[in-house]
mmJSON file of the N, C-alpha and C atoms, coordinates in Angstrom:
{"data_MODEL":{"atom_site":{
"group_PDB":["ATOM","ATOM","ATOM","ATOM","ATOM","ATOM","ATOM","ATOM","ATOM","ATOM","ATOM","ATOM","ATOM","ATOM","ATOM","ATOM","ATOM","ATOM","ATOM","ATOM","ATOM","ATOM","ATOM","ATOM","ATOM","ATOM","ATOM","ATOM","ATOM","ATOM","ATOM","ATOM","ATOM","ATOM","ATOM","ATOM","ATOM","ATOM","ATOM","ATOM","ATOM","ATOM","ATOM","ATOM","ATOM","ATOM","ATOM","ATOM","ATOM","ATOM","ATOM","ATOM","ATOM","ATOM","ATOM","ATOM","ATOM","ATOM","ATOM","ATOM","ATOM","ATOM","ATOM","ATOM","ATOM","ATOM","ATOM","ATOM","ATOM","ATOM","ATOM","ATOM","ATOM","ATOM","ATOM","ATOM","ATOM","ATOM","ATOM","ATOM","ATOM","ATOM","ATOM","ATOM","ATOM","ATOM","ATOM","ATOM","ATOM","ATOM","ATOM","ATOM","ATOM","ATOM","ATOM","ATOM","ATOM","ATOM","ATOM","ATOM","ATOM","ATOM","ATOM","ATOM","ATOM","ATOM","ATOM","ATOM","ATOM","ATOM","ATOM","ATOM","ATOM","ATOM","ATOM","ATOM","ATOM","ATOM","ATOM","ATOM","ATOM","ATOM","ATOM","ATOM","ATOM","ATOM","ATOM","ATOM","ATOM","ATOM","ATOM","ATOM","ATOM","ATOM","ATOM","ATOM","ATOM","ATOM","ATOM","ATOM","ATOM","ATOM","ATOM","ATOM","ATOM","ATOM","ATOM","ATOM","ATOM","ATOM","ATOM","ATOM","ATOM","ATOM","ATOM","ATOM","ATOM","ATOM","ATOM","ATOM","ATOM","ATOM","ATOM","ATOM","ATOM","ATOM","ATOM","ATOM","ATOM","ATOM","ATOM","ATOM","ATOM","ATOM","ATOM","ATOM","ATOM","ATOM","ATOM","ATOM","ATOM","ATOM","ATOM","ATOM","ATOM","ATOM","ATOM","ATOM","ATOM","ATOM","ATOM","ATOM","ATOM","ATOM","ATOM","ATOM","ATOM","ATOM"],
"id":[1,2,3,4,5,6,7,8,9,10,11,12,13,14,15,16,17,18,19,20,21,22,23,24,25,26,27,28,29,30,31,32,33,34,35,36,37,38,39,40,41,42,43,44,45,46,47,48,49,50,51,52,53,54,55,56,57,58,59,60,61,62,63,64,65,66,67,68,69,70,71,72,73,74,75,76,77,78,79,80,81,82,83,84,85,86,87,88,89,90,91,92,93,94,95,96,97,98,99,100,101,102,103,104,105,106,107,108,109,110,111,112,113,114,115,116,117,118,119,120,121,122,123,124,125,126,127,128,129,130,131,132,133,134,135,136,137,138,139,140,141,142,143,144,145,146,147,148,149,150,151,152,153,154,155,156,157,158,159,160,161,162,163,164,165,166,167,168,169,170,171,172,173,174,175,176,177,178,179,180,181,182,183,184,185,186,187,188,189,190,191,192,193,194,195,196,197,198],
"type_symbol":["N","C","C","N","C","C","N","C","C","N","C","C","N","C","C","N","C","C","N","C","C","N","C","C","N","C","C","N","C","C","N","C","C","N","C","C","N","C","C","N","C","C","N","C","C","N","C","C","N","C","C","N","C","C","N","C","C","N","C","C","N","C","C","N","C","C","N","C","C","N","C","C","N","C","C","N","C","C","N","C","C","N","C","C","N","C","C","N","C","C","N","C","C","N","C","C","N","C","C","N","C","C","N","C","C","N","C","C","N","C","C","N","C","C","N","C","C","N","C","C","N","C","C","N","C","C","N","C","C","N","C","C","N","C","C","N","C","C","N","C","C","N","C","C","N","C","C","N","C","C","N","C","C","N","C","C","N","C","C","N","C","C","N","C","C","N","C","C","N","C","C","N","C","C","N","C","C","N","C","C","N","C","C","N","C","C","N","C","C","N","C","C","N","C","C","N","C","C"],
"label_atom_id":["N","CA","C","N","CA","C","N","CA","C","N","CA","C","N","CA","C","N","CA","C","N","CA","C","N","CA","C","N","CA","C","N","CA","C","N","CA","C","N","CA","C","N","CA","C","N","CA","C","N","CA","C","N","CA","C","N","CA","C","N","CA","C","N","CA","C","N","CA","C","N","CA","C","N","CA","C","N","CA","C","N","CA","C","N","CA","C","N","CA","C","N","CA","C","N","CA","C","N","CA","C","N","CA","C","N","CA","C","N","CA","C","N","CA","C","N","CA","C","N","CA","C","N","CA","C","N","CA","C","N","CA","C","N","CA","C","N","CA","C","N","CA","C","N","CA","C","N","CA","C","N","CA","C","N","CA","C","N","CA","C","N","CA","C","N","CA","C","N","CA","C","N","CA","C","N","CA","C","N","CA","C","N","CA","C","N","CA","C","N","CA","C","N","CA","C","N","CA","C","N","CA","C","N","CA","C","N","CA","C","N","CA","C","N","CA","C","N","CA","C","N","CA","C","N","CA","C","N","CA","C"],
"label_alt_id":[null,null,null,null,null,null,null,null,null,null,null,null,null,null,null,null,null,null,null,null,null,null,null,null,null,null,null,null,null,null,null,null,null,null,null,null,null,null,null,null,null,null,null,null,null,null,null,null,null,null,null,null,null,null,null,null,null,null,null,null,null,null,null,null,null,null,null,null,null,null,null,null,null,null,null,null,null,null,null,null,null,null,null,null,null,null,null,null,null,null,null,null,null,null,null,null,null,null,null,null,null,null,null,null,null,null,null,null,null,null,null,null,null,null,null,null,null,null,null,null,null,null,null,null,null,null,null,null,null,null,null,null,null,null,null,null,null,null,null,null,null,null,null,null,null,null,null,null,null,null,null,null,null,null,null,null,null,null,null,null,null,null,null,null,null,null,null,null,null,null,null,null,null,null,null,null,null,null,null,null,null,null,null,null,null,null,null,null,null,null,null,null,null,null,null,null,null,null],
"label_comp_id":["MET","MET","MET","ASP","ASP","ASP","ARG","ARG","ARG","LYS","LYS","LYS","PRO","PRO","PRO","PRO","PRO","PRO","ALA","ALA","ALA","PRO","PRO","PRO","PRO","PRO","PRO","THR","THR","THR","LYS","LYS","LYS","ALA","ALA","ALA","PRO","PRO","PRO","ILE","ILE","ILE","ALA","ALA","ALA","GLY","GLY","GLY","GLY","GLY","GLY","ALA","ALA","ALA","LEU","LEU","LEU","LEU","LEU","LEU","ALA","ALA","ALA","LEU","LEU","LEU","SER","SER","SER","LEU","LEU","LEU","VAL","VAL","VAL","VAL","VAL","VAL","GLY","GLY","GLY","THR","THR","THR","VAL","VAL","VAL","ILE","ILE","ILE","GLY","GLY","GLY","VAL","VAL","VAL","LEU","LEU","LEU","LYS","LYS","LYS","GLY","GLY","GLY","GLN","GLN","GLN","PRO","PRO","PRO","SER","SER","SER","VAL","VAL","VAL","GLY","GLY","GLY","PHE","PHE","PHE","ILE","ILE","ILE","SER","SER","SER","GLY","GLY","GLY","MET","MET","MET","GLY","GLY","GLY","ILE","ILE","ILE","GLY","GLY","GLY","LEU","LEU","LEU","ALA","ALA","ALA","LEU","LEU","LEU","LEU","LEU","LEU","ILE","ILE","ILE","ALA","ALA","ALA","VAL","VAL","VAL","ALA","ALA","ALA","LEU","LEU","LEU","VAL","VAL","VAL","ASP","ASP","ASP","ARG","ARG","ARG","VAL","VAL","VAL","ARG","ARG","ARG","ARG","ARG","ARG","ARG","ARG","ARG","PRO","PRO","PRO","ASP","ASP","ASP"],
"label_asym_id":["A","A","A","A","A","A","A","A","A","A","A","A","A","A","A","A","A","A","A","A","A","A","A","A","A","A","A","A","A","A","A","A","A","A","A","A","A","A","A","A","A","A","A","A","A","A","A","A","A","A","A","A","A","A","A","A","A","A","A","A","A","A","A","A","A","A","A","A","A","A","A","A","A","A","A","A","A","A","A","A","A","A","A","A","A","A","A","A","A","A","A","A","A","A","A","A","A","A","A","A","A","A","A","A","A","A","A","A","A","A","A","A","A","A","A","A","A","A","A","A","A","A","A","A","A","A","A","A","A","A","A","A","A","A","A","A","A","A","A","A","A","A","A","A","A","A","A","A","A","A","A","A","A","A","A","A","A","A","A","A","A","A","A","A","A","A","A","A","A","A","A","A","A","A","A","A","A","A","A","A","A","A","A","A","A","A","A","A","A","A","A","A","A","A","A","A","A","A"],
"label_entity_id":["1","1","1","1","1","1","1","1","1","1","1","1","1","1","1","1","1","1","1","1","1","1","1","1","1","1","1","1","1","1","1","1","1","1","1","1","1","1","1","1","1","1","1","1","1","1","1","1","1","1","1","1","1","1","1","1","1","1","1","1","1","1","1","1","1","1","1","1","1","1","1","1","1","1","1","1","1","1","1","1","1","1","1","1","1","1","1","1","1","1","1","1","1","1","1","1","1","1","1","1","1","1","1","1","1","1","1","1","1","1","1","1","1","1","1","1","1","1","1","1","1","1","1","1","1","1","1","1","1","1","1","1","1","1","1","1","1","1","1","1","1","1","1","1","1","1","1","1","1","1","1","1","1","1","1","1","1","1","1","1","1","1","1","1","1","1","1","1","1","1","1","1","1","1","1","1","1","1","1","1","1","1","1","1","1","1","1","1","1","1","1","1","1","1","1","1","1","1"],
"label_seq_id":[1,1,1,2,2,2,3,3,3,4,4,4,5,5,5,6,6,6,7,7,7,8,8,8,9,9,9,10,10,10,11,11,11,12,12,12,13,13,13,14,14,14,15,15,15,16,16,16,17,17,17,18,18,18,19,19,19,20,20,20,21,21,21,22,22,22,23,23,23,24,24,24,25,25,25,26,26,26,27,27,27,28,28,28,29,29,29,30,30,30,31,31,31,32,32,32,33,33,33,34,34,34,35,35,35,36,36,36,37,37,37,38,38,38,39,39,39,40,40,40,41,41,41,42,42,42,43,43,43,44,44,44,45,45,45,46,46,46,47,47,47,48,48,48,49,49,49,50,50,50,51,51,51,52,52,52,53,53,53,54,54,54,55,55,55,56,56,56,57,57,57,58,58,58,59,59,59,60,60,60,61,61,61,62,62,62,63,63,63,64,64,64,65,65,65,66,66,66],
"pdbx_PDB_ins_code":[null,null,null,null,null,null,null,null,null,null,null,null,null,null,null,null,null,null,null,null,null,null,null,null,null,null,null,null,null,null,null,null,null,null,null,null,null,null,null,null,null,null,null,null,null,null,null,null,null,null,null,null,null,null,null,null,null,null,null,null,null,null,null,null,null,null,null,null,null,null,null,null,null,null,null,null,null,null,null,null,null,null,null,null,null,null,null,null,null,null,null,null,null,null,null,null,null,null,null,null,null,null,null,null,null,null,null,null,null,null,null,null,null,null,null,null,null,null,null,null,null,null,null,null,null,null,null,null,null,null,null,null,null,null,null,null,null,null,null,null,null,null,null,null,null,null,null,null,null,null,null,null,null,null,null,null,null,null,null,null,null,null,null,null,null,null,null,null,null,null,null,null,null,null,null,null,null,null,null,null,null,null,null,null,null,null,null,null,null,null,null,null,null,null,null,null,null,null],
"Cartn_x":[122.306,121.127,120.253,120.458,119.685,118.598,117.836,116.754,115.552,115.08,113.877,112.696,111.568,110.396,109.94,109.386,108.921,107.805,107.807,106.78,105.424,104.388,103.067,102.581,101.829,101.319,100.398,100.48,99.689,98.247,98.025,96.673,96.381,95.182,94.788,94.551,94.875,94.642,93.151,92.823,91.447,91.236,90.102,89.796,88.909,89.256,88.468,87.808,87.998,87.433,85.909,85.314,83.847,83.303,84.016,83.587,83.612,84.629,84.724,83.576,83.321,82.239,80.887,80.657,79.383,79.197,80.247,80.128,79.885,80.451,80.185,78.717,78.18,76.774,75.85,76.085,75.234,75.322,76.528,76.691,75.961,76.014,75.318,73.81,73.304,71.861,71.392,72.12,71.751,71.828,72.858,72.973,71.825,71.373,70.233,68.98,68.784,67.604,67.611,68.798,68.904,69.082,69.106,69.235,70.661,71.645,73.055,73.843,73.652,74.324,75.854,76.375,77.837,78.434,77.781,78.26,78.175,77.096,76.96,78.042,78.359,79.418,80.765,81.088,82.373,82.425,81.325,81.281,81.452,80.762,80.902,82.319,82.958,84.34,85.26,85.066,85.899,85.734,84.492,84.23,84.773,84.573,85.069,86.587,87.26,88.728,89.225,88.534,88.91,88.745,87.646,87.434,88.466,88.781,89.763,91.139,91.543,92.834,92.829,91.71,91.62,91.745,91.065,91.148,92.565,93.229,94.599,95.552,95.37,96.24,96.001,94.742,94.434,95.012,94.882,95.42,96.933,97.561,99.025,99.504,98.81,99.167,98.869,97.742,97.324,98.248,98.797,99.665,101.136,101.465,102.861,103.407,104.577,105.138,105.515,105.306,105.619,107.079],
"Cartn_y":[34.184,33.513,34.477,34.48,35.353,34.574,33.851,33.088,33.985,33.986,34.754,33.79,34.207,33.318,33.204,32.064,31.914,32.911,33.373,34.328,33.624,34.289,33.656,33.559,32.526,32.404,33.575,34.032,35.194,34.82,33.62,33.186,31.854,31.726,30.476,29.399,28.146,27.076,26.82,26.314,25.96,24.495,24.202,22.834,22.182,20.984,20.278,19.026,18.745,17.543,17.529,18.707,18.782,18.348,18.676,18.246,16.725,16.118,14.657,14.024,14.542,13.993,14.17,15.345,15.613,14.712,14.52,13.683,12.216,11.759,10.386,10.212,11.178,11.088,11.177,12.15,12.326,11.111,10.597,9.408,8.202,8.027,6.907,7.054,8.272,8.503,8.247,8.745,8.506,7.011,6.341,4.905,4.137,4.537,3.871,4.062,5.272,5.541,4.718,4.389,3.602,2.112,1.738,0.328,-0.186,0.692,0.295,1.185,1.017,1.909,1.809,0.614,0.465,1.214,1.123,1.836,3.345,3.785,5.206,5.682,4.865,5.222,5.345,4.361,4.381,5.562,5.83,6.98,8.288,8.394,9.583,9.763,8.645,8.725,9.215,8.692,9.12,10.6,11.044,12.464,13.323,12.882,13.636,13.725,12.636,12.678,13.605,13.601,14.515,15.967,16.263,17.618,17.982,17.036,17.27,17.574,16.83,17.074,18.425,18.767,20.062,21.208,21.086,22.133,22.231,21.1,21.106,21.772,21.501,22.119,23.622,24.029,25.462,26.15,25.514,26.092,26.182,25.192,25.206,26.359,26.603,27.719,29.048,29.097,30.334,30.742,29.773,30.057,30.166,29.991,30.069,31.475,31.57,32.914,33.579,34.86,35.622,35.828],
"Cartn_z":[93.721,93.266,92.483,91.187,90.305,89.59,90.335,89.711,89.516,88.294,87.998,87.962,88.5,88.415,86.971,86.615,85.227,84.928,83.702,83.286,83.238,83.733,83.674,82.232,81.933,80.564,80.244,79.018,78.633,78.32,77.875,77.526,78.199,78.716,79.364,78.305,78.618,77.642,77.435,76.271,75.941,76.327,76.924,77.315,76.266,75.838,74.843,75.379,76.663,77.254,77.248,77.367,77.349,75.989,74.928,73.593,73.48,74.05,74.024,74.808,76.005,76.825,76.143,75.593,74.921,73.707,72.928,71.736,72.109,73.228,73.678,74.055,74.78,75.202,73.994,73.122,71.949,71.036,70.83,69.991,70.551,71.859,72.483,72.362,72.591,72.473,71.046,70.071,68.671,68.36,68.894,68.689,69.296,70.479,71.116,70.276,69.757,68.934,67.647,67.15,65.924,66.21,67.49,67.846,67.884,67.839,67.854,68.827,70.142,71.085,71.057,70.803,70.755,69.577,68.428,67.243,67.469,68.115,68.429,69.375,70.367,71.318,70.618,69.784,69.068,68.096,67.413,66.498,67.265,68.396,69.228,69.731,70.067,70.529,69.415,68.213,67.091,66.784,66.752,66.483,67.621,68.861,70.015,70.031,69.696,69.648,68.552,67.407,66.325,66.774,67.446,67.951,69.012,69.88,70.931,70.346,69.345,68.694,67.985,67.333,66.661,67.66,68.798,69.827,70.368,70.587,71.092,70.103,68.815,67.814,67.714,67.763,67.731,68.962,70.109,71.339,71.286,70.704,70.597,69.732,68.626,67.751,68.441,69.139,69.795,70.92,71.638,72.79,72.422,71.142,70.713,70.979,71.602,71.836,70.521,70.477,69.243,69.04],
"occupancy":[1.0,1.0,1.0,1.0,1.0,1.0,1.0,1.0,1.0,1.0,1.0,1.0,1.0,1.0,1.0,1.0,1.0,1.0,1.0,1.0,1.0,1.0,1.0,1.0,1.0,1.0,1.0,1.0,1.0,1.0,1.0,1.0,1.0,1.0,1.0,1.0,1.0,1.0,1.0,1.0,1.0,1.0,1.0,1.0,1.0,1.0,1.0,1.0,1.0,1.0,1.0,1.0,1.0,1.0,1.0,1.0,1.0,1.0,1.0,1.0,1.0,1.0,1.0,1.0,1.0,1.0,1.0,1.0,1.0,1.0,1.0,1.0,1.0,1.0,1.0,1.0,1.0,1.0,1.0,1.0,1.0,1.0,1.0,1.0,1.0,1.0,1.0,1.0,1.0,1.0,1.0,1.0,1.0,1.0,1.0,1.0,1.0,1.0,1.0,1.0,1.0,1.0,1.0,1.0,1.0,1.0,1.0,1.0,1.0,1.0,1.0,1.0,1.0,1.0,1.0,1.0,1.0,1.0,1.0,1.0,1.0,1.0,1.0,1.0,1.0,1.0,1.0,1.0,1.0,1.0,1.0,1.0,1.0,1.0,1.0,1.0,1.0,1.0,1.0,1.0,1.0,1.0,1.0,1.0,1.0,1.0,1.0,1.0,1.0,1.0,1.0,1.0,1.0,1.0,1.0,1.0,1.0,1.0,1.0,1.0,1.0,1.0,1.0,1.0,1.0,1.0,1.0,1.0,1.0,1.0,1.0,1.0,1.0,1.0,1.0,1.0,1.0,1.0,1.0,1.0,1.0,1.0,1.0,1.0,1.0,1.0,1.0,1.0,1.0,1.0,1.0,1.0,1.0,1.0,1.0,1.0,1.0,1.0],
"B_iso_or_equiv":[0.0,0.0,0.0,0.0,0.0,0.0,0.0,0.0,0.0,0.0,0.0,0.0,0.0,0.0,0.0,0.0,0.0,0.0,0.0,0.0,0.0,0.0,0.0,0.0,0.0,0.0,0.0,0.0,0.0,0.0,0.0,0.0,0.0,0.0,0.0,0.0,0.0,0.0,0.0,0.0,0.0,0.0,0.0,0.0,0.0,0.0,0.0,0.0,0.0,0.0,0.0,0.0,0.0,0.0,0.0,0.0,0.0,0.0,0.0,0.0,0.0,0.0,0.0,0.0,0.0,0.0,0.0,0.0,0.0,0.0,0.0,0.0,0.0,0.0,0.0,0.0,0.0,0.0,0.0,0.0,0.0,0.0,0.0,0.0,0.0,0.0,0.0,0.0,0.0,0.0,0.0,0.0,0.0,0.0,0.0,0.0,0.0,0.0,0.0,0.0,0.0,0.0,0.0,0.0,0.0,0.0,0.0,0.0,0.0,0.0,0.0,0.0,0.0,0.0,0.0,0.0,0.0,0.0,0.0,0.0,0.0,0.0,0.0,0.0,0.0,0.0,0.0,0.0,0.0,0.0,0.0,0.0,0.0,0.0,0.0,0.0,0.0,0.0,0.0,0.0,0.0,0.0,0.0,0.0,0.0,0.0,0.0,0.0,0.0,0.0,0.0,0.0,0.0,0.0,0.0,0.0,0.0,0.0,0.0,0.0,0.0,0.0,0.0,0.0,0.0,0.0,0.0,0.0,0.0,0.0,0.0,0.0,0.0,0.0,0.0,0.0,0.0,0.0,0.0,0.0,0.0,0.0,0.0,0.0,0.0,0.0,0.0,0.0,0.0,0.0,0.0,0.0,0.0,0.0,0.0,0.0,0.0,0.0],
"pdbx_formal_charge":[null,null,null,null,null,null,null,null,null,null,null,null,null,null,null,null,null,null,null,null,null,null,null,null,null,null,null,null,null,null,null,null,null,null,null,null,null,null,null,null,null,null,null,null,null,null,null,null,null,null,null,null,null,null,null,null,null,null,null,null,null,null,null,null,null,null,null,null,null,null,null,null,null,null,null,null,null,null,null,null,null,null,null,null,null,null,null,null,null,null,null,null,null,null,null,null,null,null,null,null,null,null,null,null,null,null,null,null,null,null,null,null,null,null,null,null,null,null,null,null,null,null,null,null,null,null,null,null,null,null,null,null,null,null,null,null,null,null,null,null,null,null,null,null,null,null,null,null,null,null,null,null,null,null,null,null,null,null,null,null,null,null,null,null,null,null,null,null,null,null,null,null,null,null,null,null,null,null,null,null,null,null,null,null,null,null,null,null,null,null,null,null,null,null,null,null,null,null],
"auth_seq_id":[1,1,1,2,2,2,3,3,3,4,4,4,5,5,5,6,6,6,7,7,7,8,8,8,9,9,9,10,10,10,11,11,11,12,12,12,13,13,13,14,14,14,15,15,15,16,16,16,17,17,17,18,18,18,19,19,19,20,20,20,21,21,21,22,22,22,23,23,23,24,24,24,25,25,25,26,26,26,27,27,27,28,28,28,29,29,29,30,30,30,31,31,31,32,32,32,33,33,33,34,34,34,35,35,35,36,36,36,37,37,37,38,38,38,39,39,39,40,40,40,41,41,41,42,42,42,43,43,43,44,44,44,45,45,45,46,46,46,47,47,47,48,48,48,49,49,49,50,50,50,51,51,51,52,52,52,53,53,53,54,54,54,55,55,55,56,56,56,57,57,57,58,58,58,59,59,59,60,60,60,61,61,61,62,62,62,63,63,63,64,64,64,65,65,65,66,66,66],
"auth_comp_id":["MET","MET","MET","ASP","ASP","ASP","ARG","ARG","ARG","LYS","LYS","LYS","PRO","PRO","PRO","PRO","PRO","PRO","ALA","ALA","ALA","PRO","PRO","PRO","PRO","PRO","PRO","THR","THR","THR","LYS","LYS","LYS","ALA","ALA","ALA","PRO","PRO","PRO","ILE","ILE","ILE","ALA","ALA","ALA","GLY","GLY","GLY","GLY","GLY","GLY","ALA","ALA","ALA","LEU","LEU","LEU","LEU","LEU","LEU","ALA","ALA","ALA","LEU","LEU","LEU","SER","SER","SER","LEU","LEU","LEU","VAL","VAL","VAL","VAL","VAL","VAL","GLY","GLY","GLY","THR","THR","THR","VAL","VAL","VAL","ILE","ILE","ILE","GLY","GLY","GLY","VAL","VAL","VAL","LEU","LEU","LEU","LYS","LYS","LYS","GLY","GLY","GLY","GLN","GLN","GLN","PRO","PRO","PRO","SER","SER","SER","VAL","VAL","VAL","GLY","GLY","GLY","PHE","PHE","PHE","ILE","ILE","ILE","SER","SER","SER","GLY","GLY","GLY","MET","MET","MET","GLY","GLY","GLY","ILE","ILE","ILE","GLY","GLY","GLY","LEU","LEU","LEU","ALA","ALA","ALA","LEU","LEU","LEU","LEU","LEU","LEU","ILE","ILE","ILE","ALA","ALA","ALA","VAL","VAL","VAL","ALA","ALA","ALA","LEU","LEU","LEU","VAL","VAL","VAL","ASP","ASP","ASP","ARG","ARG","ARG","VAL","VAL","VAL","ARG","ARG","ARG","ARG","ARG","ARG","ARG","ARG","ARG","PRO","PRO","PRO","ASP","ASP","ASP"],
"auth_asym_id":["A","A","A","A","A","A","A","A","A","A","A","A","A","A","A","A","A","A","A","A","A","A","A","A","A","A","A","A","A","A","A","A","A","A","A","A","A","A","A","A","A","A","A","A","A","A","A","A","A","A","A","A","A","A","A","A","A","A","A","A","A","A","A","A","A","A","A","A","A","A","A","A","A","A","A","A","A","A","A","A","A","A","A","A","A","A","A","A","A","A","A","A","A","A","A","A","A","A","A","A","A","A","A","A","A","A","A","A","A","A","A","A","A","A","A","A","A","A","A","A","A","A","A","A","A","A","A","A","A","A","A","A","A","A","A","A","A","A","A","A","A","A","A","A","A","A","A","A","A","A","A","A","A","A","A","A","A","A","A","A","A","A","A","A","A","A","A","A","A","A","A","A","A","A","A","A","A","A","A","A","A","A","A","A","A","A","A","A","A","A","A","A","A","A","A","A","A","A"],
"auth_atom_id":["N","CA","C","N","CA","C","N","CA","C","N","CA","C","N","CA","C","N","CA","C","N","CA","C","N","CA","C","N","CA","C","N","CA","C","N","CA","C","N","CA","C","N","CA","C","N","CA","C","N","CA","C","N","CA","C","N","CA","C","N","CA","C","N","CA","C","N","CA","C","N","CA","C","N","CA","C","N","CA","C","N","CA","C","N","CA","C","N","CA","C","N","CA","C","N","CA","C","N","CA","C","N","CA","C","N","CA","C","N","CA","C","N","CA","C","N","CA","C","N","CA","C","N","CA","C","N","CA","C","N","CA","C","N","CA","C","N","CA","C","N","CA","C","N","CA","C","N","CA","C","N","CA","C","N","CA","C","N","CA","C","N","CA","C","N","CA","C","N","CA","C","N","CA","C","N","CA","C","N","CA","C","N","CA","C","N","CA","C","N","CA","C","N","CA","C","N","CA","C","N","CA","C","N","CA","C","N","CA","C","N","CA","C","N","CA","C","N","CA","C","N","CA","C","N","CA","C","N","CA","C"],
"pdbx_PDB_model_num":[1,1,1,1,1,1,1,1,1,1,1,1,1,1,1,1,1,1,1,1,1,1,1,1,1,1,1,1,1,1,1,1,1,1,1,1,1,1,1,1,1,1,1,1,1,1,1,1,1,1,1,1,1,1,1,1,1,1,1,1,1,1,1,1,1,1,1,1,1,1,1,1,1,1,1,1,1,1,1,1,1,1,1,1,1,1,1,1,1,1,1,1,1,1,1,1,1,1,1,1,1,1,1,1,1,1,1,1,1,1,1,1,1,1,1,1,1,1,1,1,1,1,1,1,1,1,1,1,1,1,1,1,1,1,1,1,1,1,1,1,1,1,1,1,1,1,1,1,1,1,1,1,1,1,1,1,1,1,1,1,1,1,1,1,1,1,1,1,1,1,1,1,1,1,1,1,1,1,1,1,1,1,1,1,1,1,1,1,1,1,1,1,1,1,1,1,1,1]
}}}
C-alpha cells in the first residue's frame, strides 16, 4: 500500500460570496431610495454575479499549478 496523501493546496481559495451579498443589499437600498426596490435587487444580483464570476476566474488562474 503505497498511497501518498494528497498534497495540500498551496494557496487558499478566494471567497466571492460576500461581494454577492453586499451587492444585493446595496442594490436594494438604492432601489428603495429611487422607488424601485425590485429593480434595485435584480440589478444588485446581476452586478454581484458578475463580480462573483470574476473572482472565481481569477482564483482559478491563481491556483493553477505551475
